[in-house]
N, C-alpha and C positions, 0 to 999 in steps of 0.2 A: 290449683289447676295446673296444668293438664300435661299430657305428654304426647309427643309426636312419633315416637318409635316404640312399638310394643315390646314388653319384656325388659325394658331398661329403666334405670332411674332417670329422672328429668335431666339432670346435668351434674357435672362435677362442680364443687364449690368454686374452683378457680374460674370456671366459665361464667358463673353467676356474678362473680366479682367484676368480670369484664362487662357484663350487662349493666351492673350498677354504675360502673364508671362511665357508661355511655348514656346515662339517663339525663345528663345536663345538656341542654341545647346550646350551641354557640351563640354568643351575642352578635347581633347584626346591627349595622348602622341603620338609622331611620331613613325612610325615603325622602326625597326632596319634596317640598310643598307643591301640590298640583296647581296648574294654572287656574285662574278664577273661573274659567268656563268649563272646567272638568266636572263630571257628575260626582256627587258626594259618594264617598266610600263607606260601606256599612262597617260599623265597629265590630270587634270580635264578639261582644255580647249580643249584638243584633244577628250576627251570623250563626251563633249558637242557639238562639231562641227557638223554641218550638213554634211551628205554625199554629193557627187557631184550630181547635178540635173540629170545627166545621169543615176544614180542609183535609182532615185525616180520619174520616169515617167515624168521628166521635171519639177517637182515642186522643186523650189530652196529655200531650208531652210535658206540659208545665206541671200538671198534677203528678205525673210519674216522677218528675225530678224532685218534687217535694217528698215523695216516698223514699227516694234515694237518699236525700239529705238526712231524713230522720234515722235511717239505718246507720249512716256514717257517724251521726252524733252519739250513737251508743259506744263508739270506739272499736277496738279489736274484738272480733266475734268468732273465735274458734269454737268448735263443738264442745259442749259441756261447760262453757264459761258463763259467768253471771251476765255478761253483756249479750250473749246469744239468748239466754233466757228472757231478757228484756225484749229482744228482737222477736222471739216467739209470741210474747204477749202483744207486741205491736201488730204483728201479722194477724193474730186472732181478733184483735180489736177492730182493725180495718176491715177484715173480711166480714165480721159480724155487722158492722155499720153499713156494709154494702148489701146485706141481706143474703149472704151466702150460707148454704148448709156446709158445715165443716166437719171433716173426719180427721182425727188425730191418731197417729200411731207412735206410741212410745216404745223404743227398743234399745237394746244395749249392743254397741259395737265393740268387738274384741280387736284391739289394735296393738301395735308394738309398744305403745306407752301405757297399755292397760285398758281396762273396760271403761267405756265412755257412754253415758246415757245420751241418747239422741231422739229426735222427734221429727217425723214427717207430718206436714199439715196439708190436707187436700180439700180444696173447695170443689163442691160438686153441683153443677148446674144441670138439672134434669131435662131430658128431652122426651119425645113421645115414642122413640124407638129403643132398641137395645144397644146400638153401636156407641162406642166411646171414642171421642177425640181427646187425647191426653196432652196437656201442655206441662212442661217441666222447667224448673229453675232450681238452683241450690242457693240457700241463704246463709250458709256458714262461710267463714273467711279462713284463709290459711293461717296456721299457727306460727306467726312471725311477729316479733316485737314491733309495736307501733304501726301495725298494718290495719288500715281501716277499710280497704277494699271497696273504693267507690265504684270501680268498674267490675271487679271480681270479688263479690258477687252482687253488690247492691244494685247495679244497673239492670240486670235481668230480673231480679226480684221486684224491682219497681215496675218494670214493664208488665209482669204477670199480675201484680196488684191492680194496675190500671185495667188490665183485661178482665179481672174479676169484677171490678166496679162496673164495667160496661155490661157484663153478661148476667150478673146476679140480680136478685130482687124481683119484686112482683111485676115490674114493667121494665125488663131489660132493654137496653138500647139496641141490642142485636140479638137475633135468634137464629139458631141453626134449623134446618128443615126438620130433622127428627133426632139427630145424635145427641147424646149426653156429652157435656163438656166438663172435663175434670182438669183442674189446675193444681198441680202438686208443687209444694215448696219443700225441697228436700234438704235434709241435714247431712253432714258428713261426706260431702263430695271430695273435699280436700284430704290429702294424706295427713294423718295426725302426727307422724314422726317427722321431726326436723333434726338435722345435724348441722351444727355451726350456723344456724339460722336459715338453712335451705331445706325446702320441702322434699321429702323422699317418697316419690310416687311409686306404688307397687300395685300388683293385681289384688293383693289381700288388704292393702291399706289405701283405699280410695273408693269413691262412689258408694259409700256405705248405705246412704239413703235410697239410692236408685236400685241397688241390689235388693234391699229390703222390700221396696214397693213392688218390684217385678215378681219377687218370690211370693209375697202376700197375695198379689192379684192372681198368680198362677194357682195357688191353693184354693182361692175363693171361686175360681172359674171366670173372674172378670177379665183376665188377660185375653181370653178368646174373643171378647167383645171389643177389644181395642183395635181400631182400624188404622190409627196413625199416632205417632208420638212426635211432638215438636219440642225440642229443647232449645232454650235461649241461654246464652252464657257469654259474658264479656262483650256486651253489645252497646256500651255507652261511650266508647272512644269518640272524641271530637272529630277525628279523621276516620270515619267509619268505613272499613273495607272488610266485607264478609265473603270469604271464598267458599267454594263447594268442598265440603268435607268428604273425603274419599270413602269412609265407611257408611255414610248416610245412604238411605234408600233412593235410587235414582229418580223414580217417578215423583217422589215427594219433593226432592230437590227441584226438579223441573217445574212443578207447579208453583212453588214459592218464588223461584227466580223469575219465572215468566210474569208473575204478578208484580214483583218489584220493578221489572222493566216497564211494564204497562203503566205503573204509577209514576215513572220518572226517576227511579232510584237505581238505575243501571250502574252508576259510579260507586254505589255502596254495596250492591250485591253483584259481584264480578264473577266471570266464568273461570277464573284460575282455580286450580285444585290445590288442596292442602291436606296434610295428614297422612294416614288416619290419626285422629285426635282421640286420646283416651278421655272419655267424658260420660255424663249420666245417661246418654242414649245407648251406650254399649250393652248394658244388661238386657235391654229390650231387643236390640238387634240380635243378640246371641240366642234369644228365645223365639226368633222368627217374626218379630213384630216390626212393621215398617217404621222407621224413625229417621229424624234429621237433626243435625246439630247446627244451630245458627251461632257461630262464634267468630269474633274478630281476633284471630290469632296472627294477623298479618303484621310483619315487622319491617317490610321493605328491604329485607336482606336475604341473601341466599340461604341463610341458616334456618329460616322459618322458626325462630326462637321466641317469637312474641315480642310485644313492646319492650323497650329497654327498662321501663318502670314496672313491668309485670312481676308480681310477687316481691315487691319492695315497698317500703313505707311511702314511696312517691305515688302510689296508686290512690290519689286524692281527688278532691272535687274539681280541681283545675284541669283534670284529664278527661272529664266527661261532659256531655252536652245534652240539654233537653231536646235538641233537634234530632240527635241520634236515637234517643228513646222513642220519639214520635215516629221516626222513619220505620223502625222495627215494628212498633205497635200497629202502624197503618198497614204494613205488609201482612202482619198476622191476621188482622181483622178481615182484610180482603181475600186472604188465602183460604180461610177456613171453609167457606161454602164450596170452593172448588175441590178442596181435599175431601169434604164430605161426599160430594157428588161422585168423585172418582172411586171412593171405597164402598159405595153402596152395591149390594149384590145385583 
């Protein structure tokens, strides 16, 4: 993942060395013991825990976190790797257990390091109408040694698996009024070429799965039926801050951000703008389809360079939170009816 300035590589190696050097937090002295009358302070584990699914419209953040951990357990998962093949089997197994109808698209991506076999996996939940609401995540991880990608991309993939559990099956927990809900797990979002351990993003070597899906849907005629695309990416950060991505469709952003604020997540979905971010929503935007990128690329610095541990082996389980997964999932579930209503003729 990703880039913030079109037409350029992500960064020079020296810059990423600086990011890596910043990934260690300074040690702080522990606070003084509170007085006996003070209210108990929640532990970090309690603060990170997902609320009960009954409080998040049925979306189970704890289940989502289990899906996240399962992916991380496979180890580094770049496109074409044995570990990613295991991830594909896991996704198919989970989707099948949820009762999803699954479409798989095997294709070959031509990259600077050669031809790489890739696979998009799409769960399709039928509606009574023709419109399609399309949810996206990528499940591949960047080609860096020892990179397990707990946030990038296991977090968003976990959220979309839980969305599939909610909506698939004979008795789905949620139904849309009439739209078909498609949930696409995309391969090949990351650039396949790395130099000195740093990913080299380019227009030709990135979002392979998204470009494949958009082109395939255009040929089949399904793209004309897509009323909105919602992409989730890097949404597991314990300190979740999702800014409005500049390339995203404004009305779609407005619906999701208004929903987040109504649900009490204003500190997580903020009104600051970022980007534009090169990501899997781009191929759909360029084909005229409304799309939004939900991505926590907030670094707290003027550089907007992402977390200090982004695209490093430090993107591990200690960086992500079940509560963050539940927050994004809750917002998605509550936003879909408003999105569907907006896009009806």
